[in-house]
VEXDREN-2710 file (C-alpha; in Angstrom, 1 decimal):
% VEXDREN-2710
k/r/px/py/pz
1/MET/57.0/127.4/101.8
2/THR/57.4/130.8/103.4
3/THR/57.8/133.9/101.3
4/THR/58.8/137.3/102.9
5/THR/59.0/140.4/100.8
6/THR/59.8/144.0/101.4
7/PRO/57.7/146.5/99.4
8/PRO/59.2/149.8/98.2
9/ALA/59.3/152.8/100.6
10/ALA/56.2/154.9/100.8
11/SER/56.0/158.7/101.2
12/GLY/54.1/160.7/103.8
13/PRO/52.7/158.7/106.7
14/GLU/53.5/155.4/105.1
15/ALA/56.9/153.8/106.0
16/PRO/58.7/150.7/104.6
17/ALA/57.1/147.5/105.6
18/THR/57.6/143.8/105.6
19/ALA/54.7/141.6/104.4
20/PRO/55.0/138.3/106.3
21/TRP/53.3/135.6/104.3
22/GLN/53.2/131.8/105.0
23/VAL/52.0/129.6/102.2
24/ASP/51.3/125.9/102.9
25/GLY/50.0/124.4/99.7
26/THR/46.9/126.3/99.0
27/THR/46.6/127.8/102.5
28/LEU/47.6/131.4/103.0
29/THR/48.5/132.8/106.4
30/TRP/49.3/136.3/107.4
31/ARG/50.6/137.4/110.8
32/GLY/51.0/140.9/112.2
33/GLY/50.6/142.8/115.4
34/GLY/49.4/139.7/117.3
35/GLU/46.7/138.9/114.8
36/VAL/46.6/135.8/112.5
37/LEU/44.6/135.6/109.3
38/VAL/44.1/132.3/107.4
39/VAL/42.6/132.0/103.9
40/GLU/41.8/128.6/102.4
41/PRO/40.0/127.3/99.4
42/TRP/36.8/125.7/100.7
43/GLY/35.0/124.1/97.7
44/PRO/35.0/125.2/94.1
45/ASP/34.9/129.0/93.6
46/SER/34.8/129.4/97.3
47/ALA/37.1/130.3/100.2
48/ARG/37.1/130.4/104.0
49/VAL/38.6/133.3/106.0
50/ARG/39.5/133.1/109.7
51/SER/41.2/135.6/111.8
52/ALA/42.0/135.8/115.5
53/LEU/44.1/137.5/118.2
54/GLY/46.3/134.4/118.5
55/GLU/45.9/131.2/116.6
56/VAL/42.7/130.3/114.7
57/VAL/40.7/127.3/115.7
58/ASP/39.1/124.5/113.7
59/ALA/35.3/125.0/114.3
60/ASP/32.9/122.8/112.3
61/TRP/29.7/124.6/113.3
62/ALA/28.2/124.4/109.9
63/LEU/30.9/123.9/107.3
64/LEU/31.8/120.4/106.2
65/PRO/35.5/119.5/105.7
66/ALA/37.0/121.2/102.7
67/PRO/37.4/119.0/99.6
68/GLU/40.8/118.7/98.1
69/ALA/41.6/121.9/96.2
70/LYS/43.2/120.4/93.1
71/HIS/43.2/123.5/91.0
72/ALA/43.6/126.3/93.5
73/ARG/46.9/128.2/93.8
74/VAL/48.4/131.0/95.9
75/GLU/50.4/133.8/94.3
76/VAL/52.6/136.2/96.3
77/ASP/53.8/139.5/94.9
78/GLY/55.3/141.7/97.5
79/ASP/52.7/143.0/99.9
80/VAL/49.9/141.3/97.9
81/ALA/49.0/137.7/98.1
82/THR/46.2/136.1/96.0
83/LEU/44.3/132.8/96.4
84/VAL/42.9/131.8/93.0
85/ASN/40.2/129.1/93.2
86/GLY/38.2/128.7/90.1
87/GLY/35.8/131.7/89.7
88/LEU/37.0/133.3/92.9
89/ARG/40.1/135.4/93.6
90/VAL/40.9/136.4/97.2
91/VAL/43.3/139.3/97.3
92/VAL/45.0/140.0/100.6
93/THR/47.0/143.2/100.8
94/ALA/49.3/143.7/103.7
95/TYR/50.1/147.1/105.1
96/ASP/52.3/148.7/107.6
97/HIS/50.9/152.1/108.5
98/TYR/53.0/154.6/110.4
99/HIS/50.7/156.7/112.4
100/TRP/52.7/159.9/112.3
101/GLN/50.8/161.7/115.1
102/GLY/50.9/158.8/117.6
103/GLY/54.4/157.8/116.4
104/GLN/53.4/154.1/116.2
105/ARG/53.2/151.5/113.4
106/ARG/50.0/149.6/112.7
107/PHE/50.3/146.2/111.0
108/GLY/47.4/144.9/109.1
109/CYS/46.0/143.4/106.0
110/ARG/42.8/143.8/103.9
111/VAL/40.9/141.0/102.2
112/ALA/39.1/141.6/98.9
113/PHE/37.1/139.1/96.8
114/GLN/37.0/139.2/93.0
115/ASP/35.4/137.1/90.3
116/ALA/37.6/135.4/87.7
117/GLY/37.8/138.5/85.6
118/GLY/39.1/140.7/88.4
119/ARG/35.7/142.5/89.2
120/GLU/35.5/143.2/92.9
121/LEU/32.5/141.5/94.5
122/LEU/33.0/142.7/98.1
123/SER/35.9/143.5/100.4
124/GLU/36.9/144.3/103.9
125/ARG/36.8/148.0/104.4
126/ASP/40.1/149.9/104.1
127/SER/41.7/152.0/106.8
128/GLY/40.3/155.3/105.5
129/GLY/43.7/156.9/105.8
130/ALA/43.7/159.2/108.8
131/LEU/40.5/157.5/110.1
132/ALA/42.7/154.5/111.0
133/LEU/39.8/152.1/110.7
134/ASN/40.0/148.3/111.3
135/ALA/38.0/145.9/109.2
136/ARG/38.3/143.3/111.8
137/GLN/37.7/144.3/115.4
138/TYR/38.0/142.2/118.6
139/ASP/37.1/143.1/122.2
140/ALA/39.0/140.5/124.2
141/ALA/37.4/139.0/127.3
142/ALA/38.9/137.1/130.2
143/ALA/37.2/133.9/129.2
144/GLY/38.9/133.8/125.8
145/GLY/36.0/135.1/123.8
146/GLY/34.7/138.6/123.3
147/ARG/32.8/140.8/120.9
148/ALA/34.0/140.5/117.3
149/ALA/33.0/142.5/114.3
150/LEU/33.7/142.5/110.6
151/PHE/33.2/145.5/108.3
152/LEU/32.8/145.1/104.6
153/GLU/32.3/147.2/101.5
154/SER/30.0/146.0/98.7
155/PRO/28.1/147.5/95.8
156/ALA/25.5/150.1/97.0
157/ASP/23.0/148.9/94.4
158/GLU/23.3/145.2/95.1
159/LYS/20.2/143.2/96.0
160/LEU/20.5/140.8/99.0
161/VAL/18.4/137.8/99.9
162/GLY/18.6/134.9/102.4
163/MET/19.4/135.1/106.2
164/GLY/16.6/132.7/107.1
165/LEU/13.2/133.5/108.7
166/TYR/12.3/137.0/109.9
167/GLN/8.8/138.4/110.4
168/GLN/9.0/141.2/107.9
169/ASP/8.2/141.8/104.2
170/HIS/11.4/143.2/102.8
171/ILE/12.4/141.0/99.9
172/ASP/15.7/143.1/99.4
173/LEU/17.7/143.0/102.6
174/LYS/19.9/145.8/101.6
175/GLY/19.2/148.5/104.1
176/CYS/18.1/146.0/106.8
177/SER/19.6/145.3/110.2
178/LEU/18.9/141.8/111.5
179/GLU/19.4/140.2/114.9
180/LEU/21.5/137.1/114.7
181/ALA/19.4/135.2/117.3
182/HIS/16.6/132.7/117.4
183/ARG/13.1/133.4/118.7
184/ASN/9.7/131.9/118.3
185/SER/8.9/132.7/114.7
186/GLN/12.5/133.9/114.0
187/ALA/15.3/131.6/112.6
188/SER/18.6/133.3/111.9
189/VAL/20.5/131.5/109.2
190/PRO/23.5/133.8/108.4
191/PHE/23.9/133.1/104.7
192/VAL/23.2/135.9/102.2
193/VAL/23.1/135.9/98.4
194/SER/24.0/139.0/96.4
195/SER/22.8/140.0/93.0
196/ALA/26.5/141.2/92.5
197/GLY/27.5/137.5/92.2
198/TYR/28.6/136.3/95.6
199/GLY/27.2/134.4/98.6
200/MET/28.6/134.8/102.2
201/LEU/28.2/132.7/105.3
202/TRP/29.0/134.3/108.7
203/HIS/30.3/131.1/110.3
204/SER/29.6/131.9/114.0
205/PRO/26.7/130.6/116.1
206/SER/27.1/133.6/118.5
207/VAL/24.2/136.0/119.2
208/GLY/24.9/139.1/117.2
209/ARG/23.7/141.3/114.4
210/ALA/24.0/141.7/110.6
211/THR/23.6/145.2/109.1
212/PHE/23.4/145.6/105.3
213/ALA/23.8/149.4/104.9
214/ARG/24.4/151.2/101.6
215/ASN/27.7/152.5/102.9
216/GLY/28.9/149.1/104.3
217/THR/28.0/145.8/105.8
218/GLU/28.7/144.9/109.4
219/TRP/28.6/141.4/110.9
220/SER/29.0/141.2/114.7
221/ALA/29.2/138.5/117.3
222/GLU/28.6/139.3/121.0
223/SER/31.1/136.6/121.9
224/ALA/33.4/134.7/119.6
225/ARG/36.9/133.4/119.7
226/GLN/37.6/134.3/116.1
227/ILE/36.1/135.9/113.0
228/ASP/35.1/133.1/110.6
229/TYR/33.4/133.5/107.2
230/TRP/33.0/131.8/103.9
231/VAL/32.5/133.4/100.5
232/THR/31.6/131.9/97.1
233/ALA/31.4/133.5/93.7
234/GLY/28.7/132.6/91.1
235/GLU/27.1/134.1/88.1
236/THR/23.6/133.1/89.2
237/PRO/21.7/132.5/92.5
238/ALA/21.5/128.8/91.4
239/GLN/25.3/128.5/91.3
240/ILE/25.7/130.2/94.6
241/THR/23.1/128.0/96.4
242/ARG/24.6/124.9/94.9
243/ALA/28.1/125.8/96.2
244/TYR/26.6/126.6/99.7
245/ALA/24.9/123.2/99.8
246/ASP/28.1/121.5/98.9
247/ALA/29.9/123.4/101.7
248/THR/27.3/122.9/104.5
249/GLY/25.4/119.8/103.4
250/HIS/22.5/118.8/101.0
251/ALA/19.0/118.2/102.3
252/PRO/18.1/114.5/102.1
253/MET/15.6/113.4/99.4
254/MET/12.2/114.4/100.7
255/PRO/10.3/111.2/101.7
256/GLU/7.1/110.5/99.8
257/ARG/5.0/111.4/102.8
258/GLY/6.3/115.0/102.5
259/LEU/4.8/115.6/99.1
260/GLY/1.1/115.5/100.0
261/PHE/-1.2/117.1/102.6
262/TRP/-0.6/117.2/106.4
263/GLN/-3.4/117.6/108.8
264/CYS/-3.0/119.1/112.3
265/LYS/-4.8/121.1/115.0
266/LEU/-4.2/122.2/118.5
267/ARG/-4.6/119.5/119.6
268/TYR/-6.0/116.0/119.1
269/THR/-6.5/115.0/122.7
270/SER/-7.0/111.2/122.3
271/GLN/-6.3/108.3/120.0
272/ASP/-10.0/108.0/119.2
273/GLU/-10.3/111.7/118.2
274/LEU/-7.2/111.5/115.9
275/LEU/-8.3/108.3/114.2
276/GLU/-11.8/109.6/113.6
277/VAL/-10.4/112.5/111.6
278/ALA/-8.2/110.2/109.5
279/ARG/-11.2/107.9/108.9
280/GLU/-13.3/110.9/107.8
281/HIS/-10.6/111.9/105.3
282/HIS/-10.6/108.4/104.0
283/ARG/-14.5/108.3/103.8
284/ARG/-14.5/111.5/101.8
285/GLY/-11.7/110.5/99.5
286/LEU/-9.5/113.3/100.6
287/PRO/-5.7/112.7/100.2
288/LEU/-3.8/112.7/103.5
289/ASP/-0.2/111.8/104.0
290/VAL/0.4/112.8/107.6
291/ILE/-1.7/113.5/110.7
292/VAL/-0.2/115.0/113.9
293/ALA/-0.4/114.3/117.6
294/ASP/0.5/117.7/119.0
295/PHE/1.9/118.5/122.4
296/PHE/0.7/117.3/125.9
297/HIS/-0.1/113.9/124.6
298/TRP/2.4/112.9/127.3
299/PRO/1.9/112.5/131.1
300/LYS/4.6/115.2/132.0
301/MET/6.7/117.3/129.7
302/GLY/9.9/115.5/129.2
303/ASP/8.5/112.0/129.6
304/PHE/8.7/111.4/125.8
305/ARG/5.8/108.9/125.6
306/PHE/2.0/108.8/125.4
307/ASP/-0.3/109.2/128.3
308/GLU/-1.9/105.8/128.5
309/GLU/-5.4/107.1/129.5
310/PHE/-5.9/109.0/126.3
311/TRP/-3.6/107.0/124.0
312/PRO/-4.1/103.3/125.1
313/ASP/-2.8/101.5/121.9
314/PRO/-0.2/103.6/120.0
315/SER/0.9/100.6/117.9
316/GLY/-2.7/99.8/116.9
317/MET/-3.3/103.5/116.0
318/VAL/-0.2/103.6/113.8
319/ASP/-1.2/100.3/112.1
320/GLU/-4.7/101.6/111.3
321/LEU/-3.4/104.8/110.0
322/ARG/-1.0/103.0/107.6
323/THR/-3.9/101.0/106.2
324/MET/-5.3/104.3/105.1
325/GLY/-1.9/105.4/103.7
326/VAL/-1.4/107.9/106.5
327/GLU/1.7/108.4/108.7
328/LEU/1.6/109.7/112.3
329/MET/3.8/112.6/113.4
330/VAL/4.3/113.3/117.1
331/SER/5.3/116.4/118.8
332/VAL/8.6/116.4/120.8
333/TRP/9.5/119.4/123.1
334/PRO/13.0/119.9/124.4
335/GLN/11.6/121.1/127.7
336/VAL/11.9/118.7/130.7
337/SER/9.6/119.4/133.6
338/LEU/11.0/119.3/137.0
339/GLU/8.2/116.7/137.6
340/SER/9.2/114.5/134.6
341/GLU/10.2/110.9/135.2
342/ASN/13.5/111.7/133.4
343/PHE/14.4/115.0/135.1
344/ASP/16.5/113.8/138.0
345/GLU/18.6/111.5/135.8
346/MET/19.1/114.1/133.1
347/SER/20.1/116.7/135.6
348/ARG/22.5/114.4/137.4
349/LEU/24.2/113.4/134.1
350/GLY/24.5/117.0/133.0
351/LEU/22.2/116.6/129.9
352/LEU/20.3/119.8/130.5
353/VAL/21.0/123.4/129.7
354/GLN/22.6/125.2/132.7
355/SER/21.7/128.5/134.2
356/ASN/24.6/130.7/135.1
357/GLN/23.1/131.9/138.3
358/GLY/19.9/131.9/140.4
359/ILE/17.2/129.3/140.4
360/ASP/17.7/126.9/137.5
361/VAL/14.4/127.3/135.7
362/GLN/14.5/128.3/132.0
363/MET/10.8/128.1/131.0
364/TRP/7.5/128.1/132.7
365/PHE/4.8/126.4/130.6
366/GLN/2.3/124.2/132.5
367/GLY/5.0/124.3/135.3
368/PRO/8.8/124.9/135.6
369/SER/11.2/123.2/133.2
370/ARG/14.7/123.1/131.7
371/PHE/15.9/122.3/128.2
372/VAL/17.7/119.3/126.9
373/ASP/21.2/120.3/125.9
374/THR/21.4/119.0/122.4
375/THR/24.8/120.5/121.9
376/ASN/26.0/117.6/124.1
377/PRO/26.5/114.4/122.1
378/ARG/25.5/112.3/125.2
379/ALA/22.3/114.3/125.5
380/ARG/21.4/113.6/121.9
381/GLU/22.0/109.9/122.4
382/TYR/19.9/109.9/125.6
383/LEU/17.1/111.8/123.9
384/TRP/16.9/109.4/121.0
385/ASP/16.9/106.4/123.3
386/LYS/13.9/107.8/125.0
387/LEU/12.2/108.6/121.7
388/ARG/12.8/105.1/120.4
389/ALA/11.3/103.6/123.5
390/GLY/8.4/106.0/123.6
391/TYR/7.5/106.3/119.9
392/GLY/9.8/104.4/117.6
393/ARG/8.8/101.0/118.9
394/HIS/5.3/101.8/117.8
395/GLY/6.4/102.4/114.2
396/ILE/6.4/106.2/114.5
397/ARG/9.1/107.8/112.3
398/THR/8.1/111.4/111.8
399/PHE/8.7/114.0/114.6
400/TRP/7.7/117.5/115.3
401/LEU/10.5/119.4/117.1
402/ASP/8.8/122.3/118.8
403/GLU/10.4/125.1/120.8
404/ALA/13.7/124.4/118.9
405/GLU/15.1/127.9/119.3
406/PRO/15.0/127.0/122.3
407/GLU/12.2/129.3/123.6
408/PHE/13.6/130.5/126.9
409/GLY/11.1/132.2/129.2
410/LEU/13.3/135.3/128.7
411/TYR/15.6/135.6/125.7
412/ASP/18.4/136.7/128.1
413/PHE/21.2/134.7/126.4
414/GLY/23.8/135.7/128.9
415/ALA/21.9/133.8/131.6
416/TYR/22.5/130.3/130.2
417/ARG/25.3/128.0/129.1
418/TYR/25.5/124.8/127.0
419/HIS/27.9/121.9/126.8
420/ALA/29.3/123.7/123.7
421/GLY/29.8/127.0/125.5
422/GLN/28.1/130.0/126.9
423/ALA/24.7/130.6/125.2
424/VAL/25.8/134.1/124.0
425/GLU/28.6/132.4/122.1
426/VAL/26.9/129.3/120.7
427/SER/23.1/129.7/121.2
428/ASN/22.3/129.8/117.5
429/LEU/23.7/126.2/117.0
430/TYR/20.9/124.7/119.2
431/PRO/18.2/124.0/116.6
432/GLN/20.8/122.4/114.3
433/THR/21.8/120.0/117.0
434/PHE/18.2/119.3/118.0
435/SER/17.5/118.2/114.4
436/ARG/20.8/116.2/114.4
437/ALA/19.8/114.3/117.5
438/LEU/16.8/112.7/115.7
439/PHE/18.5/112.4/112.3
440/ASP/21.5/110.6/113.7
441/GLY/19.3/108.4/115.8
442/GLN/17.0/107.5/113.0
443/ARG/19.7/106.9/110.5
444/GLY/21.6/104.8/113.1
445/ASP/18.5/102.6/113.5
446/GLY/18.3/102.1/109.7
447/GLU/15.7/104.7/108.8
448/THR/16.5/106.1/105.4
449/ASP/13.5/108.4/104.8
450/VAL/13.9/111.2/107.4
451/VAL/11.8/114.4/107.6
452/ASN/11.2/116.1/110.9
453/LEU/9.2/119.3/111.3
454/VAL/11.2/121.9/113.4
455/ARG/10.4/125.4/114.6
456/CYS/13.9/126.8/114.0
457/ALA/17.1/126.2/112.0
458/TRP/20.7/127.4/111.6
459/ALA/23.3/126.9/108.9
460/GLY/23.6/123.2/108.2
461/SER/20.2/122.2/109.6
462/GLN/19.1/121.2/106.1
463/ARG/21.5/118.2/106.1
464/TYR/19.6/116.7/109.1
465/GLY/16.2/116.5/107.4
466/ALA/14.9/119.7/108.9
467/LEU/11.5/120.9/107.6
468/VAL/11.3/124.4/109.1
469/TRP/8.0/126.1/109.8
470/SER/7.6/129.8/110.7
471/GLY/6.5/129.5/114.3
472/ASP/3.4/130.7/116.2
473/ILE/2.4/133.5/113.8
474/HIS/-0.9/135.3/114.1
475/SER/-4.0/134.7/112.0
476/SER/-3.9/137.9/110.0
477/TRP/-3.4/139.1/106.5
478/THR/-0.2/140.8/107.5
479/ALA/1.3/137.6/108.9
480/MET/0.2/135.7/105.7
481/ARG/2.0/138.2/103.5
482/ARG/5.2/137.9/105.6
483/GLN/5.3/134.1/105.2
484/ILE/5.8/134.5/101.4
485/THR/8.9/136.7/102.0
486/ALA/10.0/134.4/104.8
487/GLY/9.8/131.3/102.6
488/ILE/11.8/132.9/99.8
489/HIS/14.5/134.1/102.2
490/MET/14.7/130.7/103.9
491/GLY/15.2/129.0/100.5
492/ALA/17.9/131.4/99.5
493/ALA/19.6/130.7/102.9
494/GLY/20.0/127.1/101.9
495/VAL/17.1/125.5/103.8
496/PRO/14.8/124.1/101.0
497/TRP/12.1/122.5/103.2
498/PHE/9.7/125.2/104.5
499/THR/6.1/125.4/105.6
500/THR/3.7/127.6/107.7
501/ASP/0.7/127.1/109.8
502/ILE/-2.0/127.5/107.2
503/GLY/-4.4/130.0/108.5
504/GLY/-1.9/131.2/111.2
505/PHE/-1.4/129.7/114.6
506/GLY/-3.4/132.0/116.9
507/GLY/-6.4/134.3/116.6
508/GLY/-8.7/132.4/114.2
509/ARG/-12.3/131.6/114.9
510/THR/-13.7/128.8/112.8
511/ASP/-17.1/130.3/112.4
512/ASP/-15.9/133.8/111.6
513/PRO/-16.5/134.7/107.9
514/ALA/-13.5/137.0/107.9
515/PHE/-11.3/134.3/109.2
516/GLN/-12.7/131.8/106.7
517/GLU/-11.7/134.1/103.9
518/LEU/-8.2/134.3/105.3
519/LEU/-8.0/130.6/105.8
520/VAL/-9.1/129.9/102.2
521/ARG/-6.5/132.3/100.7
522/TRP/-3.8/130.9/103.0
523/PHE/-4.8/127.3/102.0
524/GLN/-4.5/128.2/98.3
525/MET/-1.0/129.5/98.9
526/GLY/-0.1/126.5/101.1
527/ALA/-0.9/124.1/98.3
528/PHE/2.2/125.3/96.4
529/MET/4.6/125.6/99.4
530/PRO/7.3/122.9/99.9
531/VAL/5.0/121.1/102.4
532/MET/1.3/121.7/102.7
533/ARG/0.3/121.7/106.3
534/LEU/-2.9/122.9/108.0
535/HIS/-2.5/123.8/111.7
536/GLY/-3.7/126.4/114.2
537/ASP/-5.2/127.0/117.6
538/ARG/-8.8/127.8/116.7
539/VAL/-11.0/129.4/119.3
540/PRO/-13.0/128.9/121.4
541/GLN/-10.8/126.3/123.2
542/VAL/-12.2/123.1/124.4
543/PRO/-11.4/121.9/128.0
544/VAL/-10.0/118.4/128.6
545/ILE/-10.8/116.5/131.8
546/ALA/-9.1/113.2/132.8
547/ALA/-11.0/110.3/134.4
548/ASP/-10.0/111.4/137.9
549/GLY/-11.4/114.8/137.3
550/THR/-8.1/116.6/136.9
551/THR/-7.7/118.9/133.9
552/ARG/-5.3/118.5/131.0
553/MET/-4.0/120.9/128.4
554/ALA/-7.0/122.3/126.5
555/SER/-7.7/121.6/122.8
556/GLY/-8.7/124.0/120.1
557/SER/-11.9/124.1/118.0
558/GLY/-12.1/122.0/114.8
559/ASN/-9.5/122.7/112.2
560/GLU/-10.4/120.2/109.5
561/LEU/-11.3/120.9/105.9
562/TRP/-15.0/120.4/106.8
563/SER/-14.8/122.8/109.8
564/PHE/-15.3/126.0/107.9
565/GLY/-18.7/125.5/106.1
566/GLU/-19.7/123.6/103.0
567/GLU/-18.9/126.3/100.5
568/ASN/-15.4/126.7/101.8
569/TYR/-15.0/122.9/102.1
570/GLU/-15.5/122.5/98.3
571/ILE/-12.7/125.0/97.6
572/LEU/-10.3/123.5/100.2
573/ALA/-10.9/119.9/98.9
574/ARG/-10.1/120.9/95.4
575/TYR/-6.7/122.3/96.4
576/VAL/-5.9/119.2/98.4
577/HIS/-6.6/117.2/95.2
578/LEU/-4.5/119.6/93.2
579/ARG/-1.6/119.1/95.6
580/GLU/-1.9/115.4/94.9
581/ARG/-1.8/116.0/91.2
582/LEU/1.3/118.0/91.7
583/ARG/3.0/115.1/93.5
584/GLY/5.2/114.0/90.5
585/TYR/6.3/117.6/89.8
586/THR/7.0/118.3/93.5
587/ARG/9.0/115.1/93.7
588/ALA/11.2/116.3/90.9
589/VAL/11.7/119.7/92.5
590/MET/12.6/117.9/95.8
591/ARG/15.1/115.8/93.9
592/SER/16.7/119.0/92.6
593/ALA/16.9/120.3/96.2
594/HIS/18.6/117.1/97.3
595/ASP/21.0/116.7/94.3
596/ASP/21.7/120.3/93.4
597/GLY/20.9/122.3/96.5
598/GLN/18.1/124.3/94.8
599/PRO/15.3/125.8/96.9
600/VAL/11.8/124.4/96.4
601/MET/10.1/127.7/97.2
602/ARG/12.1/130.5/95.5
603/GLY/11.9/134.1/94.6
604/LEU/11.4/135.1/90.9
605/PHE/15.1/136.3/90.9
606/HIS/16.3/132.7/91.4
607/ASP/15.4/131.6/87.9
608/PHE/15.4/135.0/86.3
609/PRO/18.4/136.9/87.8
610/GLY/18.9/138.9/84.6
611/ASP/15.5/140.6/85.1
612/PRO/16.0/143.5/87.6
613/GLN/12.3/143.5/88.4
614/ALA/12.4/139.9/89.6
615/TRP/14.6/140.9/92.5
616/ASP/12.0/143.3/93.8
617/VAL/8.9/141.1/93.9
618/GLY/8.3/139.7/97.4
619/ASP/4.6/138.7/97.3
620/GLN/4.9/136.1/94.6
621/PHE/7.0/132.9/94.5
622/MET/8.0/130.0/92.3
623/HIS/7.2/126.4/93.3
624/GLY/10.2/124.9/91.6
625/PRO/11.3/126.3/88.2
626/ASP/8.0/126.1/86.3
627/VAL/5.1/127.2/88.6
628/LEU/4.6/130.9/89.5
629/VAL/2.1/131.5/92.3
630/ALA/0.7/135.0/93.2
631/PRO/-1.3/134.5/96.5
632/VAL/-4.2/136.8/97.3
633/THR/-3.1/138.7/100.4
634/GLU/-5.8/141.3/100.8
635/PRO/-9.3/140.8/102.1
636/GLY/-12.1/141.1/99.6
637/ALA/-9.8/141.1/96.6
638/THR/-11.0/139.5/93.4
639/SER/-8.0/140.3/91.3
640/ARG/-4.3/141.2/91.8
641/PRO/-1.4/142.5/89.8
642/VAL/1.1/139.8/88.8
643/TYR/4.6/140.2/87.5
644/LEU/5.6/137.7/84.8
645/PRO/9.5/137.6/84.5
646/ALA/11.2/138.2/81.3
647/GLY/12.8/135.3/79.6
648/ALA/9.8/133.0/79.4
649/SER/6.2/132.8/78.3
650/TRP/3.6/132.3/80.9
651/THR/0.4/130.2/80.7
652/ASP/-2.5/131.0/83.0
653/LEU/-3.3/127.7/84.8
654/HIS/-7.0/128.5/84.9
655/THR/-7.8/130.0/81.5
656/GLY/-4.9/128.7/79.3
657/ALA/-4.1/132.2/78.1
658/VAL/-0.5/132.7/77.3
659/HIS/1.4/135.9/78.2
660/ALA/4.8/137.2/77.3
661/GLY/7.3/137.7/80.1
662/GLY/8.6/141.0/81.3
663/GLN/5.3/142.6/82.1
664/TRP/2.7/143.2/84.8
665/ILE/-0.8/141.9/84.3
666/GLU/-4.0/142.1/86.3
667/ALA/-5.0/138.5/87.1
668/ALA/-8.5/137.5/88.0
669/ALA/-8.7/136.0/91.5
670/PRO/-12.3/135.1/92.5
671/ARG/-12.5/133.4/96.0
672/HIS/-12.0/129.9/94.6
673/LEU/-8.9/130.7/92.5
674/VAL/-5.3/131.8/93.3
675/PRO/-3.4/133.2/90.2
676/VAL/-1.0/130.5/89.0
677/PHE/1.1/130.6/85.8
678/THR/3.3/127.9/84.3
679/ARG/6.5/128.5/82.5
680/ASP/6.8/127.9/78.7
681/GLY/3.7/125.6/78.7
682/ALA/4.7/123.3/81.6
683/LEU/2.2/121.0/83.3
684/PRO/-0.6/121.2/80.7
685/GLU/-2.4/118.4/82.5
686/LEU/-3.3/120.8/85.3
687/ARG/-4.9/123.5/83.2
688/GLY/-8.5/124.2/84.3
689/PHE/-8.4/121.8/87.2
690/LEU/-9.3/124.4/89.8
691/VAL/-12.1/125.8/87.7
692/PRO/-15.5/124.3/88.8
END
């Protein structure tokens, strides 16, 4: 049905106008001045908005197909059309401005979002009268894409969380400007949750920027064929993240091996070395779920198999580990060396990322290489075939997807192109398709329990079993503090599986007392993160020599629980056992992530959105709904202030003391204890466990 109305004449610079609406079921289309805008219901209480100079296109970058909108409706009243979809109202106002100085008409429309009661949540900015502003801007390019920007108005006092992984410690993103691009230790997931009661996904994988200023929000893409965004309304962050998971995909149920302790270092250089670490865990009675064979266990980067000299019997290794209840995870890099046994074939078949000009080398690490183009379905299938042959046949089913940004030698996005398009237009999609390559391959082979560690993510990555870690961060107190904020934002951005290199990746010396203190405090925090994983490049490094006298990639110093002295070992061992005791509770929290889209590691605001203070605390977090953790993030500290949110009572896990919510307390934190509080008497079986 098409409805065309003529609004009454306006005085001054406004002139009579015609508002051209097209209504097709619950889809609303506006056309004017060469622009097309389409508004559709996209899940309960949610809508998708697309606009373009020309026709909009169906892009499924992250959003799943829209479910049937049984209860949505479109209402047209003159120059105003409204899509009503449950708790969300999308109001589109058409205008026909007569610019009296230029003597020209300007056709346009403005989109606003309201809750069910008519309260405005956010809106595209208005024209500003004589300012003649556009909310949606396009800079056309000859290739069909160009810079696109969207300008929005939202409450100046709102609190914003989400957007993925950035190395900063701002818990409230209002006032922040964020690059929409991936880098080592940065994962841009463009979904934001507002305390004002809405969530918004910028549905473009283009390199760009998001700026959340007090006087307006700007989303920009350096190259995009349309503006595409999704908005949902919800009274609580839990409702908003639930709707987002429904729209972009739920995480699978975390496999059992993801609930315990993971051991890793840079790097176990041989089968014998790795097995001996697992055997020592077993001898000491230390729980261990996963042990990792890190990079350069292969002959050449891109060979996707073990080097037989150092790993002579992978099947036997996997079998022995399983007798101890341990799974093996292997590192997979998307780099393919020009010397790899697979390079010529992959290059000939067009399965590698292309350089737009010059010598086609995209990274130089132990020699020149290019990246697998996982945006290409044929490359994803090829990669999995190689991984099945190199690892899967040995019983390996857990993979570590490193360099997943991908980590170009220079982040000069204009220099590269993918199967899916120019890098500047689609680069942020890469880590999602890297995870998808393995997920689809594993599921296609009948594997039902998928979890793969990956160094980057984008919207939708969670549905492919992506466990995101925060990259090659430094071994410092500053870096440790930032991982708390990063984990909270990643959970709010819809990626519930998150972890860090406990102790930081680089800069830690095993025998340094200062580093040992940092490692202990980081380890205590890690025991309550979604996945508890020890990793790092400890110095001094250890050279590795092959039988023929040639060198291999060096290894780091010891990074096992017993590598940091006996006193520290006793503390670390106790927290590994605590993690094991948390298994049942963590499993239930993971079930909520799978079924209901709820983050595992979450800010205090998630469960206590009515407490204003809870939105401002960025150095504490919740492990699920019932466990509040306040990591010690300063050297030499033996206590720290802790905020206990209003709306619950809080029991000190170590002393059993009960505190009312809605207050700050000073919590004791001797070296062996991290302040932990449980909500309304939860988990009484853990009280006092960490106290010697």
